[in-house]
C-alpha positions, 0 to 999 in steps of 0.5 A: 403562530397565526389564529383566524376565524375569518370564514363561515361560522368563525368565532374567536377573539385574540386577547393576548397572543404573546401569553402562555397559554394564548388567551382567547375569548368567544364573541357574543351573538349580535345584539345578545348576551348569548355566546358559547360557539367557537370556531377558528383555525390555528396555524403553527409549527408541526410538532410544537405544542400550543396551550390555549385558554378561553378566558370568558368560558365561565360567563358563557350562556351554559357554563355547565357545558364546559364540564367534562367537555372536549374540544372538536378538532380537524386538520381536513375539515372532514374528520373531527376528533376530540382534544381534552380540556380543563375547566375551573369554573372561569376559564377553559384550558386545552393544548394543541400539539400540531401534526400538520401546519394548521388545525381547525378547532370548534365547539362541535363539528361545523356544518357549513353554509356551503354544505347546506347548499350542497345538501339542498342541491343533492336532495332536489335531484330526487323525483320525490323532492320539491324545493320551495323558497319561503322567503328571505332572512334579514341578511338576505339568505333563502329559507328553504323548505323541502317536501318529500313525497306526494302531498296531494295523496298523502294521509299524513304530514310530518314536519322536521325543522332544525338548527333554530339555534345556529351553534347546534350544528348537530341538528343539521348533521341529523337532517343530512342523515334523515334525508339520506335515509328517506331518499334511499330507494333501498330503505324499506322503512322509507319506501313504506312511509312515503306510500302515505306520508309526506315530509316537510323539512326545513334543514336550517331555521337560522341561516344568518346566525349559522354564517355569523358564528352565533350560538343561539340567535339570528342576525338581530339577536332574536332567539328563534325558539322564543318567537313562535307565539308572535313572530314578525318579518322585522325580527324573526322572519325565519319563524314567521315564514315557516309558521305560516306554511305550517298553518296553511298545510297542517301536520300530524307530527312536528319534530324540532331538532336541537343540541344540549350543551350540558346533558351528555345524552340523547332525549326528547322533550314534549309539550306536556305543559300546554293547555289542552294536553291530553291522553292522546298527546301522552299516548303518541309521545310514549309510542314514539319514545318506546319505538326509538329506544327499541331501535337505537341504543343512543336514544334514552328516556331516563335523563332529560329536562324536567317536565312542565306542570300542566298549563305552565308551558312557554308558548313561545317555544316551537314545540309547545306552539305546534303541539297546542296549535295542531293538537298532536305530537310535537317533540324537541329532540336534543343531542349532546355537544359532549358525548353520549355517556351511555355509549362514550367514544374516546376519539370522536365523542358525539359525532356527525356520523352518530347524528346521522345514524340517529336520524336514519333510525328515527324513521321507525318511531315515526312509522309506529307513531303514525299507526296510532293516528 
């Protein structure tokens, strides 16, 4: 038996390989107490069962995320399925029965840095796309902005950023589906939108954390979604560079794509607690949510985060900063790590394919919201 995480976004530590079950631990983000993302390969004998235990699950960033959780698994790194797990409040136990010599196990289906680069390269092949490098991260990786549409003639600007928290890989699966829909010449919703709207998309806000196998922070342990009020090139260049471009260009809709460890639903969180939140904000949010519910049953509005009271928003959060700065619609879209309990899938749970479909369908609520501007 052999276990390794020596690859892009890998994260696991072997506590005791000779015990039964095999004892493992998730490594903390650098300079941070956050941890929950894991990704490793187990190599063994086909037909044999391997009981595994994550010994520090109970002290992870979001221990409620382990309740009713099923591990993501893949033999080919393309098709991911779920393995049942048990959580007792302290440890997470699950058993792998190998059908092939090696299997990959992860918190959610990984979206690799190579796939990110492939997606950027594919997108730039469209005449509709302009690629811009805003600057570099602390580990020297490029912060890439894709602009889709004619910025010189557009009446509206829509911003989409994803994966501020690197372990929330569903966010970049979502972006891949969004770009696929927006660049589809046969998609009438995309063609209609691009007649008067330009889209600014940052597919990965946290390249360093993604490659390092972090859950929530960048190379130096900064939680980027708490850096929007006063970002710096020394601590949070990812936010600083994107924020500067937003201030330069402005925008009408701001969408921040995330994943939630605990809640098994798709939902959005608004900016109702910011100073100056008004009826216009509320109308745009309501329009967006109603349209999304109408077009995709995976989206719902009954379950989500508790709303902030007026004036009590955390202004270091990206959605709150954007909603206040630009006085317009700003939303955080959350997807589950587990499954959508309203439409459960016993094989895959919430999956990359469903992330992509949700993204394709977001064109409709964007279009309906822009009509209100």
